[in-house]
Residue, then its C-alpha position, 0 to 999 in steps of 0.5 A: a500500500n502506498s499509505s496507511f490510508v490505502q492500507k485501511r481500505i485494503q483491510k476493509y475490502y479485501r480483509r488482507d494485511s498489507i505493508v506500507l511503502p510510500p511512493p518515491v519522490e525525486t526530492d533532489h530535483f528541488e532546492i531549499s528556499e528560506g525566503f518567500e514571495d507574497y503568494y500561496l500556491w496550488m499545483g495539480r490537475l484542475v479536476h473536481y476531486k482535487r477540490p480546486d474550487i475550495a481554493v478559489d472560494a477561500f482566496n476570493t474571500m481572503g483576498k490573498k494572492l494565490i497562483m494555481i498551476g495545472d490544467g484540467e476540465e475545470i480550468q475555464s469555470l475556475r477562471q470565471r469564478a476567480n477574482d483578480n488576486i488569483e492567477i490560474m496559469g494552466f500547464q507550466s514547465f517543470e522549471m516553472l514548478q520549481e521556481k514557484l515552489a521555491n518562492c511561495q509562502a505555502l502549498i495549498f492542498p484541499g483534496v484527498e489523495d491516496a499518497g500525494i507527491i506534490p506536497i513532498e515536492a513542496m517540502a523538498s523546497g523547504k515549504p510547508v503544506i496547508a492540507f485537508n486532514k484526510g488521506g495519505l498526507k497524514d503519513t507525510i505532513v507533521d502538523g505544526k512542523t512541516g505543515v498545517f491540517f484543517d478539518k473541514q473540506s470547505a472554503a471556511g475550513l481552508i481559511s482557518g488553515v491559512e490563518s493557523f499557518e500565518s499565526k505560527r509562520d515563524q515555527f516552520e524551518p525550511h531545512y527541517i521541512a526539507s529533511q523530512s521530505q527525504r524520508f520519501s526520496k527515491h533512494n530511501f524507497k529503493l532501500a525500503f523496497k529491498r528490505i521488504v522483499d528480503e523480509q518476505l523471502e526470509l519468511h517464505c523460506s523459513s515457513 
């Protein structure tokens, strides 16, 4: 299973135990930035289950600057819905993703994912994540240290998450956040995968 969230689903539907192995992330492709510019960042496909509408509604209300990178079926409706403080850039190059991650205040993540690669990429850039408190991100984000969770999947919930983040901004240390992202690096994935295979082979051979 790629997270404990999926592990519970496997147990529920298949009645089988499973081993959690988070997916590998190319953490070395991102640079730590200790500074930030005056914007929050959304990255990902603009489809309903990722809830970009929550981000737009929340930032429409707050008036804070939000940059959204990604394409998808909802891009036109979101552009019509967004106020001038929200810039929906659409699809961008990997170099642009790196730059925007390095300079944002925090990544906004209101959807539910089985694992979640983009939040780890944000952490590899030294940036905290403001995320809905459900799904695979509960395995990857340390609340109050590498990000902030909010409990209601709504614009009001996200606003409370942003306010919570801003009230404790000084306690987020970029190098610590980046160090936590290394738990999910490609190198550590290979080590964990080998360890799991070796352990299962040993169990099989001894049974």
